[in-house]
N, C-alpha and C positions, 0 to 999 in steps of 0.2 A: 771620567769614565774608565772603567777597567775592563779589559778583554782577557778572558782565560779560555783557551782551547775552543774557540768558536762560539762561546757563550758571551754575548755582549750585554751586560746589565749595568744600569746606572743606579745612583743612590735612591732614586724614586721607587725603584722596584724592590720587591722583597722575595725571599725564597723560604721554603719550609726549613725549619731548623734541623730536622732529621736528614734531609737531603743535603744540606750544607755541611753537616758534620761528617757525612759519608764522603762528600766531594773533597773536603779538607783533610781526609785521611785520618780522622780521629777514631773511626770505627771501620771494620772490614766490610760489613754489609749494612745496607740501609735499615734492615729490620733490627739489627743490634743497636743502631743509633736511635731508632724509635723507642726501643725498650729502655734504653738509658734515659731518654728524655721523660718518658712516662714514669720511670722509677725515681725521678728526682736527681739524677746524676748530672744533668745539664740544666743550667739556669741562665736566663736572659735578664740582664740588668738587675740581678739579685732576686728575681722572682722565678718560682717554679712554673713551667709552662707545659703545654701539650705539644705533641710531635708536629702538629699542623701549624704551629705558631710561625708567623713570618718574621724573619730577621732582616735588618737593614745594615748598611755600612755604618760604622761607628758604634754599633751595639757592643756592650760588654758581656762576655760569656764566661761562665764558670763551669768547667767540665771535669768531672771526677771519674778517673779510670784506674781501677785497681787501688793501689796505695797512693797514687799520684793525683794531684789536682792542678789543672791548668787554668790560669786567669788570662783571658785573651780579649783582644779588641778586633772586630771584624773590619778588614781593609777592603775586601772585594767579595763579590758574590759569583758563584758558579754552581750550576746544577749538573755538571759533568765531572766525573772523577778522572783526573789526569795524573801525570807523573808527580812524584813527591816534590820536585823542584817548583812546579806550578802551584801545588797545594800550599806550600809554605808562603806564597805571596798573598794568600787569602786572609791571613791573620797576623797579628803581632802579639807576642807573649810578653807580659810585664817582666821586668828584671827581678822583682821579688819572687814571682812565680818560678822563674828559672832557677834561682839560687835555692829556693825551698825544695824543688824537685831534685836538684843535684845533691843536696845534703841528705835528703831522704834515701836516695839511691846509694850513696856512700854508706849510710848506716845499715841499710838492708844487706849490702854486699859484705859488710864487715861481720854481721851476725849470722851469715849463712853457714849452716852446718854442712861440713863435707864428710861424706861417708867413703871409706876406702872401697875401691872397686875390687870385686872378687876376681879370682883367677879363672872364672868360667863355671861350667857346670860341676856340681859336686860328684865325686866318685861314688861308686856303689857303697863302699865302706863308710864314707863320710855321710851319705844319705841315711844309712842305717843308724849311725851314731846320732844324727839329728832327730830321727824318729824316737829312738830310745830316750834321748834327753827330754823331748816334749812329753812323752808318756810318763816319764819318771821311773822307769824300771831300772834295776841295777844288775844287769846280767853281765 
């Protein structure tokens, strides 16, 4: 039996997947979690499901957020959103999933294009030069 922030749920109970994803802090709002489930971004035991699908302890979830994909196993159920330390107790991520996310994050940060920060607002003269350059006139 797992207890998380006043919600006492056993393995016999189930909870909606959108509510669980919100409580486990994968999505900021429950409506975003529901949209992700309906859009096929979250799968239960390898199957595409609806937002009202009930999940249980020991279910395997695949959650795709942005460029990253999480492969997790449900350890606990909670319908209340608590602190991140409590949310981390609700699931266990596979080692392969962690390493894949870390390598992808390293690749994305290595290919990030950095643009030099400007010195602020252009002066009146610089602004006029930019306008002339865009128009193509040679005055």
